[in-house]
MIVONU-19898 format. One record per residue (C-alpha): residue in three letters; x, y, z. Coordinates in pm, whole numbers, plus 32768, in hexadecimal, padded with zeros to 4 digits. Example, Ala and Ser with C-alpha at 12.3 -4.5 7.8 and 13.67 -1.06 7.14 Angstrom:
2
ala84CE7E3E830C
ser85577F9682CA
END
This chain:
162
met7DAC7DFD7F0A
asp7D367F1D7DA8
gln7E607F8E7D1B
glu7E4D80DB7CBD
ile7DA880F87E23
ile7F3680627EA6
ile7FC6814E7DB8
lys7F2382C47E80
leu7F7482127F91
lys80AD81F67F57
ile80CA834F7EB1
gly801983BC7FD4
phe8127834980A0
phe821883B37FED
glu81C084E17F7A
arg814A855B811E
leu82CC84E28180
phe838A858F8049
thr82C486ED80BB
lys82F786BA8217
lys815886968240
ala80F086018363
ile805584628321
pro7EF984158354
ile7F2082C8840F
pro7DD58201849E
gly7DA081EB85F2
asp7EDD815E86A4
gly7F758100853B
ser7F597F7C856A
leu7E747F03844D
ile7F197E1883BB
thr7F237E2E824F
gln7FE17D638134
leu80497E1C7FAE
gly80B87D7C7E84
his81997DF77D71
val80C67E467C13
ser81CD7DA97B3F
asp817C7C457C6D
leu801C7C807C03
thr80777C6D7A39
asp81567B5B7A70
val80027AB17B20
met7F387B047A35
ile802A7A7B7917
arg8051791D79E1
cys7EF478F579FE
ile7ECA78EC784E
asn800477E27880
phe7F9B76DB7984
glu7E50762A7973
asn7DEB75EE7AA5
ser7DE5774B7AE8
lys7C91773C7A5D
asn7B62775A7B22
asn7C3577CF7C46
ile7C2679007D0A
tyr7D9B79947D80
asn7E3E7A7E7EA7
cys7F2F7B167E02
ser80057BF47EDB
gly81667C067F62
glu81B37B1E8091
lys81977BE581D2
gly808A7CAE824C
val810B7E0082FF
thr80707EE083E0
ile80038046838D
lys813980F68443
gly82107FF083D5
leu81A480198260
ile81C981B08293
tyr836681578336
phe8381808A81E3
cys834681E78135
ala844F828B8225
asn854981C181D8
val852781FD8060
leu855C839B806E
gly863783478165
leu85B083A98267
asn85BA83158404
gln848E831684CB
asn84CF846185AA
glu84C984D7847A
ile831384E18429
ser821F85468481
leu80CD844884ED
arg7FA884BE850C
thr7E7883CE859C
phe7D1483F2853E
asp7BFC82FB857F
tyr7B94825B8480
gln7A6F819C8523
lys79C1831284BA
leu79E382D98322
asp7946822E825C
pro79DB80C1822B
lys7954807E80EF
ser7A2C81FA8020
arg7B7882538044
lys7B55838B7FF9
gly7C0D83CD8146
phe7D2582DD814C
pro7D2581E58066
ile7D33809D80F6
arg7C7A7FD88187
leu7C8280418305
asn7C2C7ED18391
his7D597DC6837C
tyr7D737D2E8265
gln7E807C068206
thr7E6C7AF6810D
asp7F0379A0808A
ile7FC479767F94
ser8000782F7FC5
lys7F0877757EB1
ile7FAE78737DA8
lys80EC78257DE7
arg807A76AD7DCC
asp7FDA76C37CCF
leu808F778B7BF1
glu81CD77677C31
trp81F078F37C92
val828C79987DF2
pro82887B187E03
thr83A17BB37D3A
phe83C07CC27E15
asp83937D247FAA
leu830A7E258017
leu84517F00802B
asn84B47EDE7EAB
gly835A7EC97E6E
leu832880517F55
arg849280A07E70
asp8408805D7D16
ser82C681137D60
phe839B82627DF9
val8440824F7C98
lys837A81DA7B9B
asp81FF827D7C1C
phe828C83A87D3A
asn839B84477C71
asn825484777B4E
lys81BF85347C58
lys82AC85D87D19
asn826F870F7CA2
glu80FB87607CF0
glu804888027DF6
phe7FE987507F17
asp7E7F87517F4E
glu7DFA8771809C
asn7CB487528063
ser7CD285C98106
asp7D2086428240
asn7BFE87028272
ile7B4F85B58251
leu7C6084F6830E
phe7C77861D844C
asn7B198698843C
ser7A668510845E
END
């Protein structure tokens, strides 16, 4: 998954949780996604230079486990010290959105999970960051720099009025 989209997604969830805004959730939140940390991606890119067997190969680089969208939101809430009762989820019909446009919701609107066994084997690599620690790191390094910016409600109009 594109790292810029992952950062936008995490910042969007953190921003909404931090400002106590409703969090858009596609359908019932059961779509599965899988995220990886940018530091793990850079580690893999460096390893590809150093491992001869990586030439002419394509690898999936991600965390080891998938998570539902709702689960991802709960992980983000955990990072902020919030419990599930303190957050507001607002569903939207993701099937009405253009699946190729990520203007309204910056994540694939279908299940997305990858197998990373090939990269682990070929490059003798394992992700350094699990989901929770990756989110914590992103909160500190990405969101803390943006939390004083004004909340943009344009995406709500796209999601909730589709």
